[in-house]
Every structure is written in C-alpha cells, then in structure tokens.
DSSP file (Angstrom, degrees, kcal/mol; ACC not computed):
  #  RESIDUE AA STRUCTURE BP1 BP2  ACC     N-H-->O    O-->H-N    N-H-->O    O-->H-N    TCO  KAPPA ALPHA  PHI   PSI    X-CA   Y-CA   Z-CA
    1    1 A M              0   0    0      0, 0.0    68,-3.4     0, 0.0    69,-0.3   0.000 360.0 360.0 360.0 145.5    6.6    3.9   17.8
    2    2 A N     >  -     0   0    0     66,-0.2     4,-2.2    67,-0.1     5,-0.2  -0.544 360.0 -93.4-105.6 177.7    6.8    0.6   19.6
    3    3 A K  H  > S+     0   0    0      1,-0.2     4,-2.4     2,-0.2     5,-0.2   0.835 124.3  55.0 -61.7 -33.3    6.1   -2.9   18.3
    4    4 A K  H  > S+     0   0    0      2,-0.2     4,-2.1     1,-0.2    -1,-0.2   0.912 108.5  47.9 -66.6 -42.4    2.5   -2.8   19.6
    5    5 A D  H  > S+     0   0    0      2,-0.2     4,-2.2     1,-0.2    -2,-0.2   0.915 112.4  49.2 -62.7 -43.6    1.8    0.4   17.6
    6    6 A I  H  X S+     0   0    0     -4,-2.2     4,-2.5     1,-0.2    -2,-0.2   0.918 110.3  50.2 -63.4 -43.9    3.4   -1.0   14.4
    7    7 A A  H  X S+     0   0    0     -4,-2.4     4,-1.9     1,-0.2    -1,-0.2   0.887 109.1  53.1 -62.0 -38.9    1.4   -4.2   14.8
    8    8 A H  H  X S+     0   0    0     -4,-2.1     4,-0.5     2,-0.2    -2,-0.2   0.930 110.8  45.9 -62.2 -45.9   -1.8   -2.2   15.2
    9    9 A F  H >< S+     0   0    0     -4,-2.2     3,-1.3     1,-0.2     4,-0.4   0.924 111.8  51.0 -63.5 -44.4   -1.1   -0.2   12.0
   10   10 A R  H >< S+     0   0    0     -4,-2.5     3,-1.3     1,-0.3    -1,-0.2   0.849 103.4  59.3 -63.7 -33.0   -0.3   -3.3   10.0
   11   11 A N  H 3< S+     0   0    0     -4,-1.9    -1,-0.3     1,-0.2    -2,-0.2   0.658  93.0  68.9 -69.8 -14.1   -3.5   -5.0   11.1
   12   12 A Q  T << S+     0   0    0     -3,-1.3     2,-2.1    -4,-0.5    -1,-0.2   0.672  72.5  95.7 -76.2 -16.9   -5.4   -2.1    9.5
   13   13 A F    <   +     0   0    0     -3,-1.3    -1,-0.1    -4,-0.4    48,-0.1  -0.503  55.5 124.4 -79.6  78.8   -4.4   -3.3    6.0
   14   14 A K    >   -     0   0    0     -2,-2.1     3,-1.5     6,-0.1     6,-0.1  -0.984  67.2-123.4-135.9 145.5   -7.5   -5.3    5.2
   15   15 A P  T 3  S+     0   0    0      0, 0.0     7,-0.1     0, 0.0    -1,-0.1   0.818 109.0  45.2 -60.3 -32.6   -9.9   -5.0    2.3
   16   16 A N  T 3  S+     0   0    0      5,-0.1     2,-0.5    -3,-0.0     5,-0.1   0.151  78.3 128.8-101.1  20.3  -13.1   -4.5    4.4
   17   17 A N    X   -     0   0    0     -3,-1.5     3,-0.6     3,-0.2    -5,-0.0  -0.652  46.8-156.8 -79.2 121.7  -11.6   -2.0    6.8
   18   18 A E  T 3  S+     0   0    0     -2,-0.5    -1,-0.2     1,-0.2     3,-0.1   0.753  91.7  55.8 -69.5 -24.0  -13.9    1.1    7.0
   19   19 A K  T 3  S+     0   0    0      1,-0.2     2,-0.5    -7,-0.1    -1,-0.2   0.680 106.7  52.0 -82.0 -18.0  -11.1    3.3    8.3
   20   20 A L    <   +     0   0    0     -3,-0.6     2,-0.5    -6,-0.1    -3,-0.2  -0.893  66.5 169.9-125.4 100.8   -8.8    2.5    5.3
   21   21 A K        -     0   0    0     -2,-0.5     2,-0.6    -3,-0.1    -3,-0.1  -0.948  15.9-163.2-114.9 124.5  -10.4    3.0    1.9
   22   22 A I        +     0   0    0     -2,-0.5    24,-0.1     1,-0.2     3,-0.1  -0.927  11.2 175.4-104.3 122.0   -8.3    2.9   -1.2
   23   23 A S        +     0   0    0     -2,-0.6    22,-2.1     1,-0.2    23,-0.5   0.870  61.9  22.5 -95.4 -42.5  -10.1    4.5   -4.2
   24   24 A D  E     -A   44   0A   0     20,-0.3     2,-0.5    21,-0.1    -1,-0.2  -0.942  57.5-150.2-130.5 149.2   -7.5    4.4   -7.0
   25   25 A L  E     -A   43   0A   0     18,-3.0    18,-2.1    -2,-0.4     2,-0.6  -0.980  16.1-166.5-116.9 120.9   -4.4    2.4   -7.8
   26   26 A Y  E     -A   42   0A   0     -2,-0.5     2,-0.4    16,-0.2    16,-0.2  -0.940   2.5-166.2-114.5 119.7   -1.8    4.3   -9.8
   27   27 A T  E     -A   41   0A   0     14,-3.2    14,-2.6    -2,-0.6     2,-0.4  -0.888   5.6-176.4-109.9 132.8    1.0    2.3  -11.4
   28   28 A V  E     -A   40   0A   0     -2,-0.4     2,-0.5    12,-0.2    12,-0.2  -0.995  11.3-159.7-131.2 131.4    4.1    3.9  -12.8
   29   29 A Y  E     -A   39   0A   0     10,-3.0     9,-2.1    -2,-0.4    10,-1.2  -0.948  15.2-166.5-109.5 129.2    7.0    2.2  -14.6
   30   30 A V  E     -A   37   0A   0     -2,-0.5     2,-0.3     7,-0.2     7,-0.2  -0.931  24.5-116.3-121.4 137.2   10.3    4.2  -14.6
   31   31 A M     >  -     0   0    0      5,-3.4     4,-2.0    -2,-0.4     5,-0.2  -0.555  20.5-146.3 -69.0 128.5   13.4    3.6  -16.8
   32   32 A K  T  4 S+     0   0    0     -2,-0.3    -1,-0.2     1,-0.2    -2,-0.0   0.884  93.3  49.5 -65.5 -39.2   16.3    2.7  -14.4
   33   33 A D  T  4 S+     0   0    0      1,-0.2    -1,-0.2     3,-0.1    -2,-0.0   0.940 129.1  15.6 -67.4 -49.2   18.9    4.5  -16.6
   34   34 A S  T  4 S-     0   0    0      2,-0.1    -2,-0.2     0, 0.0    -1,-0.2   0.461  91.3-125.4-109.7  -2.7   17.2    7.8  -17.2
   35   35 A S     <  +     0   0    0     -4,-2.0     2,-0.3     1,-0.2    -3,-0.1   0.718  59.8 151.3  60.9  21.8   14.5    7.9  -14.5
   36   36 A E        -     0   0    0     -5,-0.2    -5,-3.4     1,-0.0     2,-0.5  -0.665  50.5-121.6 -85.6 136.7   12.0    8.5  -17.4
   37   37 A I  E     +A   30   0A   0     -2,-0.3    -7,-0.2    -7,-0.2     3,-0.1  -0.668  34.0 172.1 -77.1 122.4    8.4    7.4  -17.0
   38   38 A Y  E     +     0   0A   0     -9,-2.1     2,-0.3    -2,-0.5    -8,-0.2   0.516  65.5  16.0-111.0  -7.6    7.7    5.0  -19.8
   39   39 A H  E     +A   29   0A   0    -10,-1.2   -10,-3.0     2,-0.0    -1,-0.3  -0.923  58.4 174.7-161.0 139.5    4.3    3.7  -18.7
   40   40 A H  E     -A   28   0A   0     -2,-0.3     2,-0.3   -12,-0.2   -12,-0.2  -0.994   5.0-179.0-144.3 149.7    1.6    4.8  -16.2
   41   41 A Q  E     -A   27   0A   0    -14,-2.6   -14,-3.2    -2,-0.3     2,-0.4  -0.996   9.9-162.7-150.2 138.5   -1.9    3.5  -15.5
   42   42 A S  E     +A   26   0A   0     -2,-0.3   -16,-0.2   -16,-0.2    -2,-0.0  -0.981  18.0 164.4-123.1 136.3   -4.6    4.5  -13.1
   43   43 A Q  E     -A   25   0A   0    -18,-2.1   -18,-3.0    -2,-0.4     2,-0.2  -0.996  43.5 -96.6-149.1 148.8   -7.5    2.2  -12.2
   44   44 A P  E >   -A   24   0A   0      0, 0.0     3,-1.2     0, 0.0     4,-0.4  -0.459  28.3-140.4 -65.1 132.5  -10.2    2.1   -9.5
   45   45 A F  G >  S+     0   0    0    -22,-2.1     3,-1.5     1,-0.3   -21,-0.1   0.854 100.0  60.4 -63.5 -35.2   -9.1   -0.2   -6.7
   46   46 A Q  G 3  S+     0   0    0    -23,-0.5    -1,-0.3     1,-0.3   -22,-0.1   0.677  93.0  66.7 -68.2 -16.9  -12.6   -1.6   -6.3
   47   47 A M  G <  S+     0   0    0     -3,-1.2    -1,-0.3     2,-0.1    -2,-0.2   0.634  83.0  94.2 -79.5 -13.3  -12.5   -2.9   -9.9
   48   48 A L  S <  S-     0   0    0     -3,-1.5     2,-0.0    -4,-0.4    -3,-0.0  -0.447  89.9-100.1 -73.7 151.5   -9.8   -5.4   -9.0
   49   49 A E     >  -     0   0    0      1,-0.1     4,-2.3    -2,-0.1     3,-0.5  -0.367  34.4-110.3 -66.3 154.0  -10.8   -8.9   -8.1
   50   50 A M  H  > S+     0   0    0      1,-0.2     4,-2.5     2,-0.2     5,-0.2   0.852 118.7  56.5 -57.3 -36.8  -10.9   -9.6   -4.4
   51   51 A E  H  > S+     0   0    0      1,-0.2     4,-1.7     2,-0.2    -1,-0.2   0.902 108.6  46.5 -62.2 -41.3   -7.9  -11.9   -4.7
   52   52 A Q  H  > S+     0   0    0     -3,-0.5     4,-2.2     2,-0.2    -2,-0.2   0.897 110.8  52.6 -68.5 -40.2   -5.8   -9.1   -6.3
   53   53 A Q  H  X S+     0   0    0     -4,-2.3     4,-2.4     1,-0.2    -2,-0.2   0.922 109.3  49.4 -60.3 -44.3   -7.0   -6.6   -3.6
   54   54 A E  H  X S+     0   0    0     -4,-2.5     4,-2.4     1,-0.2    -1,-0.2   0.867 108.3  53.8 -63.8 -36.4   -5.9   -8.9   -0.9
   55   55 A L  H  X S+     0   0    0     -4,-1.7     4,-2.3     2,-0.2    -1,-0.2   0.918 109.1  48.4 -63.3 -43.4   -2.5   -9.4   -2.6
   56   56 A F  H  X S+     0   0    0     -4,-2.2     4,-2.7     2,-0.2    -2,-0.2   0.925 111.8  49.2 -62.6 -44.4   -2.0   -5.6   -2.6
   57   57 A F  H  X S+     0   0    0     -4,-2.4     4,-2.5     2,-0.2    -2,-0.2   0.897 109.7  52.0 -62.4 -39.6   -3.0   -5.3    1.1
   58   58 A H  H  X S+     0   0    0     -4,-2.4     4,-2.4     1,-0.2    -1,-0.2   0.922 112.2  45.9 -61.1 -43.9   -0.5   -8.1    1.9
   59   59 A N  H  X S+     0   0    0     -4,-2.3     4,-2.4     2,-0.2    -2,-0.2   0.884 111.2  52.0 -67.3 -38.5    2.2   -6.3    0.1
   60   60 A F  H  < S+     0   0    0     -4,-2.7    -2,-0.2     2,-0.2    -1,-0.2   0.925 112.9  46.0 -60.6 -44.0    1.3   -2.9    1.8
   61   61 A K  H >< S+     0   0    0     -4,-2.5     3,-0.9     1,-0.2    -2,-0.2   0.917 114.7  46.5 -65.3 -44.0    1.5   -4.6    5.1
   62   62 A K  H 3< S+     0   0    0     -4,-2.4    -1,-0.2     1,-0.2    -2,-0.2   0.847 118.2  41.7 -68.2 -35.1    4.8   -6.4    4.4
   63   63 A N  T 3< S+     0   0    0     -4,-2.4    -1,-0.2    -5,-0.2    -2,-0.2   0.170  79.5 141.1-101.8  17.2    6.4   -3.2    2.9
   64   64 A S    <   -     0   0    0     -3,-0.9    -3,-0.1    -4,-0.2   -54,-0.0  -0.280  50.5-137.1 -61.9 149.5    5.2   -0.7    5.5
   65   65 A W        +     0   0    0      2,-0.0    -1,-0.1     0, 0.0     2,-0.1   0.449  62.8 116.8 -91.4  -2.5    7.8    1.9    6.4
   66   66 A W        +     0   0    0    -60,-0.1     2,-0.3     4,-0.0     6,-0.0  -0.397  37.7 176.4 -71.2 143.9    7.3    1.9   10.2
   67   67 A S    >   -     0   0    0     -2,-0.1     3,-2.1     4,-0.0     2,-0.1  -0.961  41.6 -80.1-140.6 160.4   10.1    0.8   12.4
   68   68 A V  T 3  S+     0   0    0     -2,-0.3   -66,-0.2     1,-0.3     3,-0.1  -0.377 117.5  20.7 -61.9 132.6   10.5    0.7   16.2
   69   69 A G  T 3  S+     0   0    0    -68,-3.4    -1,-0.3     1,-0.3   -67,-0.1   0.298  93.6 126.9  91.4  -8.6   11.5    4.2   17.5
   70   70 A S    <   -     0   0    0     -3,-2.1     2,-0.4   -69,-0.3    -1,-0.3  -0.438  51.5-135.5 -80.6 158.1   10.1    6.1   14.5
   71   71 A E        -     0   0    0     -2,-0.1     2,-0.5    -3,-0.1    -1,-0.0  -0.921   4.2-148.5-116.1 139.6    7.6    8.9   14.9
   72   72 A V              0   0    0     -2,-0.4    -6,-0.0     1,-0.1    -2,-0.0  -0.929 360.0 360.0-105.7 126.3    4.5    9.6   12.9
   73   73 A I              0   0    0     -2,-0.5    -1,-0.1     0, 0.0    -2,-0.0   0.409 360.0 360.0 -96.9 360.0    3.6   13.2   12.5
C-alpha cells in the first residue's frame, strides 16, 4: 500500500459512512500478569452518544495498522 491508499482507508472512519457500519462494541479487560479476562462488555455502537462514536472513530483512524508497503489480502 502507498500513502494515498492509506489516507483513503483512514478517511473512511466516519460515523455516517454507509460503507463502514459498526454494529457492536465489545470491550475486554485483561489482567496483565495472568492474561485472564476480568471484565467484558458488549453494547450496540449506535446507543453511544455521537461524541463518543466520533471519539472511537478518531482512535480507529489514529491506531490503524496499515503502513507503507503493506499488503491487504
């Protein structure tokens, strides 16, 4: 992938994008020492306030795993 491709994918992370629909948000907390799950929660993404949804999209965009030269299968 080149920088243009990466920028295109990152621009897709918007709350009102018809091509990208997130239905559920699943949160898991794991103990660092033992890798044991000590809390998990599932909630519909649409039930979050718009401000929270935008925050998640901002974080998805910022933490995307694509890098220049990588291939998407």
